[in-house]
N, C-alpha and C positions, 0 to 999 in steps of 0.2 A: 788611170790618172786619178790622183788624190784630189779631192775637193777641199778647198779651204773655207773657213767661215767667212761671212761677208765683210767682217771688220778685222783689220790687221793693225796692231800697234807695233811699230818697228823698233829696233834697238835704239838706245839713247844716242843722240848726236853729241858732238864735243861740247855744245852749249848746254846739254842736260835735257833738252826737249826730246820728244819722241814723235816721229811722223805717224799720222793716222790715215789709213786708207779705208774707204767704204766702197765695196764692189769695184775695186781697182782704181778708184779715183782718190787723189790726195784731198783730204778735207781740212787739214791743218796740222799744226805742231803743238802737241799737248805738253804741258808742264806738270800735270797731275791728273788724278782720276776725274776731277770735276770738268776739266777740259775735254776729256774723252766722252763723258756723259753728254756734255753740251754739243759736241760734234754729232753724236748719234741722235740727239733730239732734233737738231737742224736737218739731219738726213732722213728724218721720219722713222727712225728705228726705235726711239724711246719716246715716251709720252711727255707732256709738259712738265711733269714732276721729275723727269729724269729717271723714271722707274725702269731701269735696265740692269740686268745681271752682268756686270763687267767680268765676272769670273766664269761665265758660261762658255765652255770651249766650242759649243756649236755656233756661238755668235761672235766671239772675239778670240783671235789668236794673238798671244803675246809673244813677241820675239825678243830675245836678248834680255830677258827678265820678266817678272810678273807684274801684276797691277800694284804691288807695293814697292816696286823698285823705280825710284825717280832720283837719279844722281844729282848732286849739287853741282851746278856749273862752276867752272874755275873762276876765281876772282880776277 
């Protein structure tokens, strides 16, 4: 069985946000890197300064794009 990182950022939704799960629990809908960092801070994975490596594949699995891909929601 393949082990996944504790944080998964799922593919973009039609609204442009990306669901974020930490250890299998949904923690929110992110609309940018800052949101992901804040969710990890609240989950105790990042320190108060948000010092977390969002591009570390041992920590975060990006599905349907990478940390730079945030589609603009339709108007």
